[in-house]
C-alpha positions as CSV (number, residue, x, y, z in Angstrom):
1,M,283.1,-31.9,168.7
2,G,280.1,-33.7,166.8
3,A,280.0,-34.8,163.6
4,M,276.8,-32.7,163.3
5,T,278.5,-29.8,164.9
6,G,281.6,-30.2,162.4
7,A,279.6,-30.6,159.4
8,F,277.0,-27.1,160.2
9,I,280.6,-25.7,160.5
10,L,282.1,-27.0,157.4
11,I,278.5,-26.5,155.4
12,I,278.4,-22.7,157.0
13,G,282.1,-21.8,155.6
14,I,281.4,-23.1,152.3
15,A,278.2,-21.2,151.8
16,V,279.6,-18.3,153.3
17,I,282.6,-18.0,151.1
18,L,280.5,-18.5,147.7
19,H,278.4,-16.0,148.8
20,E,281.3,-13.8,149.4
21,V,282.9,-14.6,146.3
22,A,279.6,-14.1,144.5
23,H,279.7,-10.8,145.1
24,G,283.2,-10.7,143.3
25,Y,282.7,-12.3,140.1
26,A,279.3,-10.2,140.1
27,A,281.3,-7.0,140.5
28,S,284.3,-8.2,138.2
29,L,281.4,-9.1,135.3
30,L,280.5,-5.6,135.6
31,G,283.7,-3.5,135.3
32,D,285.2,-3.7,138.8
33,P,288.1,-5.8,139.5
34,T,288.9,-5.0,142.6
35,A,288.3,-8.5,143.9
36,R,290.3,-9.9,141.1
37,D,293.3,-8.0,141.6
38,Q,293.1,-8.5,145.7
39,G,293.1,-12.2,145.5
40,R,289.9,-12.7,146.7
41,L,288.2,-14.8,143.5
42,T,288.8,-17.5,145.3
43,L,287.5,-20.8,147.2
44,N,290.8,-20.6,149.4
45,P,289.4,-20.4,152.7
46,I,292.2,-18.2,153.7
47,P,291.6,-15.0,152.1
48,H,288.1,-14.9,153.6
49,I,288.7,-15.6,157.1
50,D,287.6,-12.5,159.2
51,L,289.2,-12.4,162.8
52,I,286.0,-11.8,165.0
53,G,283.3,-13.0,162.4
54,T,284.7,-16.3,161.3
55,I,287.0,-17.2,164.9
56,I,286.2,-15.0,167.7
57,I,282.0,-15.6,167.4
58,P,281.8,-18.7,166.1
59,A,284.1,-20.2,168.7
60,F,282.7,-18.1,171.6
61,L,279.0,-19.4,170.7
62,I,280.4,-23.2,170.2
63,I,282.1,-23.0,173.7
64,T,279.5,-21.4,175.8
65,N,276.6,-23.7,174.2
66,A,275.0,-20.8,173.3
67,G,272.5,-22.7,171.7
68,I,272.9,-20.6,168.3
69,L,275.5,-20.5,165.7
70,F,276.4,-18.0,163.3
71,G,279.4,-16.1,161.5
72,W,280.3,-14.0,158.3
73,A,283.4,-14.0,156.9
74,K,285.7,-10.9,155.2
75,P,283.3,-8.7,153.0
76,V,284.9,-8.9,149.2
77,P,285.7,-5.3,148.2
78,Y,284.6,-3.3,145.3
79,N,284.7,-0.3,143.6
80,P,280.9,1.2,142.7
81,Y,282.4,3.8,140.8
82,N,283.7,1.2,138.8
83,L,280.4,-0.7,138.2
84,R,277.9,-0.5,134.9
85,G,274.6,0.5,135.0
86,R,272.5,2.2,137.6
87,F,271.6,-1.0,139.1
88,G,275.6,-2.3,139.5
89,E,275.7,-2.0,143.2
90,A,272.6,-4.4,143.2
91,L,273.2,-6.7,141.3
92,V,276.3,-7.2,143.1
93,A,274.5,-6.7,146.2
94,A,272.2,-9.7,145.1
95,A,274.5,-12.0,144.2
96,G,275.4,-13.1,147.7
97,P,271.8,-14.3,148.3
98,A,271.1,-15.2,144.8
99,T,274.0,-17.9,145.5
100,N,272.7,-19.1,149.0
101,I,269.5,-19.8,147.1
102,A,270.9,-21.2,144.4
103,L,273.0,-23.7,146.9
104,A,269.8,-24.4,148.7
105,L,268.0,-25.7,145.6
106,L,271.1,-27.7,144.5
107,F,271.5,-29.9,147.5
108,A,267.3,-30.0,147.4
109,L,267.6,-31.6,144.2
110,L,271.0,-33.4,145.1
111,F,268.8,-34.9,148.3
112,R,265.9,-35.7,145.8
113,L,268.5,-37.6,143.2
114,F,270.5,-39.5,145.7
115,A,270.0,-39.6,148.9
116,D,267.7,-41.4,151.4
117,A,265.3,-40.9,155.0
118,S,268.9,-41.0,157.2
119,A,269.8,-38.3,155.2
120,V,267.3,-35.8,155.9
121,P,269.0,-34.1,159.2
122,L,272.0,-33.1,156.9
123,F,270.6,-32.2,154.2
124,S,268.1,-30.1,156.1
125,M,271.1,-28.4,157.4
126,A,272.7,-27.6,154.2
127,V,269.3,-26.3,152.9
128,G,268.3,-24.4,155.6
129,I,271.7,-22.9,156.3
130,N,271.7,-21.0,152.7
131,L,268.3,-20.4,152.7
132,F,268.5,-18.7,156.3
133,L,272.0,-16.9,154.9
134,A,269.9,-15.5,151.5
135,F,266.8,-14.4,153.6
136,L,268.9,-12.6,156.6
137,N,270.9,-10.6,154.0
138,L,267.8,-9.8,152.2
139,I,267.0,-7.6,154.7
140,P,267.5,-3.6,153.8
141,V,269.0,-3.2,157.0
142,P,272.9,-2.2,156.7
143,P,275.2,-3.6,156.5
144,L,273.2,-6.5,154.8
145,D,273.0,-7.3,151.1
146,G,269.6,-5.9,151.0
147,S,270.0,-2.1,152.0
148,K,272.1,-1.8,148.9
149,I,269.8,-3.4,146.9
150,V,266.6,-1.5,148.1
151,S,269.1,1.7,147.3
152,A,269.1,1.4,143.5
153,F,265.4,1.7,143.2
154,L,265.1,4.5,145.5
155,P,265.1,8.1,143.3
156,M,268.0,9.6,143.1
157,Q,268.2,12.4,145.5
158,T,266.2,10.1,148.1
159,R,269.3,7.4,146.8
160,L,272.3,9.7,148.1
161,R,270.4,10.9,151.2
162,F,270.0,7.2,152.3
163,E,273.5,6.2,150.9
164,E,274.7,9.0,152.9
165,K,273.0,7.7,155.8
166,V,274.0,4.2,155.2
167,A,277.7,4.7,154.8
168,E,277.5,6.8,158.7
169,V,275.7,4.3,160.4
170,G,277.4,1.6,158.5
171,S,280.8,2.4,160.0
172,N,279.6,2.9,163.5
173,P,280.2,0.1,165.3
174,I,277.4,0.6,168.4
175,F,275.0,0.6,165.4
176,L,276.3,-2.6,164.2
177,I,276.1,-4.1,167.5
178,L,272.7,-3.4,167.8
179,V,271.6,-4.8,164.4
180,L,273.2,-7.9,165.3
181,L,271.6,-8.0,168.6
182,G,268.4,-7.1,166.9
183,I,269.2,-9.8,164.4
184,V,269.6,-12.6,167.1
185,F,267.0,-11.6,169.5
186,F,264.0,-10.7,167.7
187,L,264.9,-12.1,164.2
188,A,266.3,-15.2,163.9
189,Q,263.4,-17.0,165.9
190,P,260.6,-16.1,162.8
191,L,263.8,-16.6,160.4
192,A,264.2,-19.9,161.2
193,T,260.8,-21.1,161.2
194,L,260.5,-19.6,157.9
195,V,263.3,-21.4,156.7
196,W,262.1,-24.7,158.3
197,F,259.2,-24.9,156.7
198,I,260.4,-23.7,153.5
199,T,263.1,-26.4,153.8
200,Q,260.7,-29.2,154.3
201,R,258.8,-28.5,151.4
202,F,262.3,-28.2,149.2
203,L,263.0,-31.8,150.3
204,G,259.5,-33.6,150.2
205,V,259.7,-34.7,154.0
């Protein structure tokens, strides 16, 4: 495994863990202690490891030289009925992508203040990974965060029907696989192109 692959795994690990921890902290601030009580408000990667999303799929993609590498951490649990306000669940959902955007801005700032041209590949990776995770999770398709954000702005009856459908399809493994394949084959390339363009502007290169 090369140095850049190792850096990629480290950066995406940090980005995904902070994304999930942000969900938990947002829920805690809004009145739900579930994530805190289950020990998920931690930067220790072990409680966040998902066997399939964190180990099996990334390892398979690396071994097979698939040309794309992605994965996910175990979702941080929360109880939406404990959250304060109508938009509580949307705020919890938005906390993850917002954290990744903040990390992208932080890496871009660090590059502009301290780095030189030789560090462009590393910082491009750090900014790009976080922007990709943010934009990907804002897609309004379950189980991505965007579906929960959109739900909060729907009229109540429409929202209830939408959430019922989300719960129904979100528990269907075939649907989840189709969503994953759809992202890989139809959205990954245009999303990556958009992320690359924004990353270059962030870094000023």
